[in-house]
C-alpha positions in Angstrom: 8.1 23.1 0.4 6.2 19.9 1.0 2.7 19.3 2.4 2.0 16.5 5.0 -1.8 16.0 5.2 -3.3 15.0 8.5 -5.9 12.3 9.2 -7.8 11.3 6.0 -6.8 14.3 3.9 -4.9 14.0 0.6 -3.2 16.4 -1.8 -4.1 16.1 -5.5 -2.3 17.6 -8.5 -5.0 18.1 -11.0 -4.4 16.6 -14.5 -5.6 18.9 -17.2 -7.6 17.3 -20.0 -7.3 18.5 -23.5 -10.0 21.0 -24.5 -12.9 19.2 -26.0 -15.1 22.2 -26.3 -15.1 22.2 -30.1 -16.5 19.3 -32.0 -14.8 17.8 -35.1 -17.3 19.7 -37.2 -16.3 23.0 -35.6 -19.3 23.5 -33.3 -18.3 25.2 -30.1 -19.9 23.5 -27.0 -20.8 25.7 -24.0 -19.3 25.1 -20.6 -22.6 23.7 -19.4 -22.1 20.6 -21.7 -19.2 19.5 -19.5 -20.9 19.9 -16.0 -21.3 16.1 -15.5 -17.7 15.3 -16.1 -15.3 14.1 -13.5 -11.9 15.6 -12.8 -8.7 13.6 -12.8 -5.7 14.0 -10.6 -2.7 12.4 -9.1 -2.2 11.9 -5.3 1.0 13.6 -4.3 0.6 13.3 -0.5 -1.7 11.4 1.8 -2.4 11.4 5.5 -2.3 8.2 7.6 -6.1 7.7 8.1 -8.7 8.4 10.8 -9.3 6.9 14.2 -12.6 5.4 15.0 -14.5 6.2 18.2 -12.8 3.3 19.9 -9.4 4.4 18.8 -8.8 1.9 15.9 -7.0 3.4 12.9 -8.9 3.3 9.7 -6.2 3.5 7.1 -6.5 5.7 4.0 -7.4 3.9 0.8 -5.3 5.8 -1.7 -1.5 5.9 -2.1 0.9 8.6 -3.3 1.1 8.2 -7.1 -2.5 6.9 -7.6 -4.5 8.6 -10.4 -8.0 9.3 -9.1 -11.3 10.7 -10.2 -13.2 13.2 -8.1 -16.3 15.3 -8.7 -16.2 18.7 -10.4 -18.0 20.2 -7.4 -16.1 18.4 -4.7 -15.3 20.2 -1.5 -11.6 21.0 -1.9 -9.1 23.5 -0.6 -6.9 25.1 -3.3 -3.3 25.9 -2.5 -0.3 27.1 -4.5 2.6 24.7 -3.9 5.9 25.7 -5.5 4.0 27.7 -8.1 1.6 24.9 -8.9 -2.1 24.7 -7.9 -2.9 21.6 -5.8 -6.1 20.6 -4.0 -6.4 19.4 -0.5 -9.5 17.2 0.2 -10.8 14.3 2.2 -10.3 10.9 0.8 -14.1 10.7 0.8 -14.2 13.1 -2.1 -12.4 10.4 -4.3 -14.9 8.5 -6.5 -12.5 6.1 -8.1 -8.9 5.1 -8.4 -7.7 4.6 -12.0 -5.9 1.3 -12.5 -3.9 0.2 -15.5 -4.9 -2.9 -17.4 
């Protein structure tokens, strides 16, 4: 099954980061230490954009394949796609696109 987002919606596959909850010295850090972190994901589907009040298309700013950062508490819809959890969100929830050097 595939998802085709509408308007400015995108589908993100979250990228799991390695667990950094234990320091090199063996101290276990509580979950509250990571509250300020951002989540990383890959765009796997994107809508075409939104139309302005006068009908002009405002294109979406991310592309399929982009790696992006979004807030830990972003407004997202969670969905199981082919046994994998993905998030559906507005492109406005994206804080940054990660670019290679």
